[in-house]
Steps between C-alpha positions, in 0.01 A plus 500: 500500500755617244792391715379141532577287197469130440827328581668280243353152538849356536553704813181409681577412863387150583390331819356180639241468774371177652134514595244261640163425333179601672381266772169319456252432772519121487622237744876453464473131416286570191754705313873479451705770678534824302817538302703816458466705183810664360425834334767653281456857387678783320423871488610822340763694692258789535216302658562622855563864395175492302301368796657769719432770241135395467475444877318168467525138603415239237267205566492203261268200527576171331243221525725233347764551772245592768680816606449868563834661421580831667773704330625814670816710501734479799852628521503580130418140404177311432371309800290187434254327732292195402173421680296183452138525383376188327433590134520873570325709235324834543645752745317806631680783680407803704706684763361311797441153358582239237305210355644200318283258304604136543377158391184487711515807718585867511759595760467834677795693643490821704752774554658512846656848530591452866713197413644678196624777730699243700654364179611837363856457626524187282399686187127412488243775453179292519375167626208286376379204705266221391178543693269243343358353184166447334427157356350539153567151371701459182325761285814601306535843662665736251548876538379679814459861616397679816192718448498698822494238774352238269711250309382428145644204312466326167338160546614342175338162555154657544557779240420788736631772730452425869543632851535315830248417770583322823214251461540430128766374263462818293240756397454551123478873424523514120521270201536567127157543337559204268551263796153363571559335838757445771666165441843354581588476130754777417284603205690811381816500713427829671838602646583871526350777715571872474365783716412857402424761764534228762228276354506188275485626143682271251542125465677274253398155384619267227181462296128586501389144559230349720597131490725308736860577400362663186778759484774252413451481120500883484803578716725618214289804412171489692609701804284794608502809721162587652384823664276425798341844480297393199564125501648543154808355337715800404787312331545157343763294322752448782688178565427386858490856646557583867542783746291802392618810686400866505800720579651830393184588309521193276355149482767230491482131420724198451452322169655198666503255212699748294731610783388861482418793725236708323275799556136495396269786408169397659307728265590320179676184621825577325811362667858622470803291587729669753762226506540134408675296766678160505233311691133419543390827660279462806492717813531878475571781745545863399659807656521845342829410336508125454305184426592178678401214267498133597665265250456124474634212301215294362439132556503227239125452531196545283408810699748708303478315170430739214570814705733735306772511764533120494711544186765666720482241779876447515568874535261576785608608848337481842518799732405867497581764243502865610397727214567873490165649403643816346692307236354148504851364557582206724679672788578195713445125512469244776523147363443170676742258337365189673256400774232742380347461154184710517402833652134574566465836673727799548426776752699778662484636853539875448699700750662191653865418451523177701198343673519185709225253412410209724303249293287207618801264492764740630697238690523274198604792281785589731325824594464634850219371719316797645230488768290797606319501835324765711725723702501451874203667665282491185219262412 
């Protein structure tokens, strides 16, 4: 990526998009009509060339704005699409399907290659259509991953990893050994999930506590990384960590409360800072050459009180930083100037330059309404 350098901040192209909030399943007379949300953004001049060079499309979830943002390159420029998912958080990707965690349900989208073929002349190379959802209740779904055909997700409220079952809200599959029972108490703020060899292997949580909300007094330095293989904490001392990832032969982590991307040696627990970024780091996707790191401004609430990065509150940005792994330099930046304050998850769709996504509220989002029906003569 030597030819792609961060543009001077004064030259960042700017834009404004008007979006609609996610619809809620309530009678219209019980809630005021949704109002438009104006999203202003700026990005490095090399954002589109970088996406083209890496051959990826970027997905960004933001629970505060209730959107899944799709950023792709088209005609040499970044192309933005905003899709409504109420309090969107964890996102899981695989070539044939997507999953988006929302306030009380997980939405499931499937690839439609036959429709994508009809859209090729308009510059789309894939199409994902909403095909259903699973109602979990408001369990504070955090990070998610596909494990084969099975979707695993972090159930933060009940302090466990779960899968889905059509007759149940969720199926607990693992919990930290210090959690003595399943209870809707957010005891340790379990939040991050990382796979190794296609199986759940690492998790992050904010403190080794077994009391309701017990993690909160320890958030500044109580964060842990645990290896599921031995149910052992392999590293401690992080500030509100998120997003463990195994990639390129290394174990990565976001030390969110310090605004850092770090690597961790699971043998001795030592961490090394790769780069410090101007935001609360949460949401991480890696390619061979780059790390896509979610950045958030932090709220004026007690949640972030005492966290190291709170001292830089006025300097923090919301968006995604693209880090060149070879050098640790910030290669490009996408910044939301208004309308979006917090990013939760960041994922990439590898091998796709510009997918069309039809979310559950496509008409409200200004997206195309797409119906699929059996072809004539088939049943």
